[in-house]
N, C-alpha and C positions, 0 to 999 in steps of 0.2 A: 699284868699287862702294862700298867702304868710305869713300873720299874724298867721293863724291857724297852718301852718307848723312850724313857729318859736316858737309858744307857746308849741306845742307838743315836739319839739326838746329840748327846754329849760327845761321843766318840766317832761320829759319822766320818769325819775326814780321815782319821786314823784307820778306820775300817776300810774305806775306799782305797787308800794307799797300800794297805796290807794285802787286800784282795788282788790289786793290780800286780804287786810284786810276786804273789803266789802264782798268778796266771802266767806271768812272764817267766817264772822259774820252771814251770811245767811245759811251756811250749817249746817246740823244736825251732831253733833259730834259723834253720836253713830251708824249711819248707814254707811255702806261701799258701796258707789255708784261707778260710773265709776271713775277709777283712772288713772293718768298719771305716777304713781310711777314705776320706772324701777325695783325696788326690788320686788314689788308685782307681776309684770309681769313675773319675774323669779321664783316665788313661795316662796319667802322669806317673811314671815309674819311680822317680827320684823324690822320695818324701823324707825329710829329716826326722819326722816323728816315727815312721816305720823303722828307719835305720836305728834310732835310739832304742826302740822296743826290741829289735833283733839283737842289738848290742848288749842290752841288759840280760836277755835270755842266754846269749853266748857266755857272758861272764858267770852267770849262775851254773852253767855247765862246765866251768873251769877252762874255757877257751878264751884266755885273756887277750892274746894277740889278735884273734879274729874279732873279738869284741871291740878292741880299739880301732881296728880297720873299718868296722861297720859304722861306728860313731865314737869319736874320742871322749865323749862325756858319759858313756854308758856306765862305767864303773863308778864314776862320781855320782851319778844319779842314784845308784843303789845306796851309797853312803848317805847322800842327802835325804832320801826318803826314809831310810831307817832312823836317822837322827830326828826327822820330823815326827815320825810315829811315836818315838820315845818321848819327845818333848811334849806332845799333846797329852800323853798318858800322865807324865809327871805334873804338868800344869793343872790338869783336872784333879789329880790326887791332892796336890797342894791346896787347890781351891776348896775342895771338900773338907780337908783337914782344918783350914782356916774358918770355913763356914760353921763347922761343928764346934769350934771354940767359942764362937760368939753366941 
């Protein structure tokens, strides 16, 4: 149990971003399902965050033109989050290796 808690605490940010990317990859970019968007709940239809999410989803479905039309930073976001996840894993791995040497 202690190892599981330590793993979750160490890699929490990477896990959150990975789950977010998986959810965006599996959602349909064109249907408006249940939303947690505060702007949408207030009746504002144009939300840059929702556009970014739909853009990432469209890119995962191979619809790159539509992805760019929904939000120009959607594909860059996928690259950025993937690099961030990998860097967290590498940093923690290097830290553990250094810690074990001492």
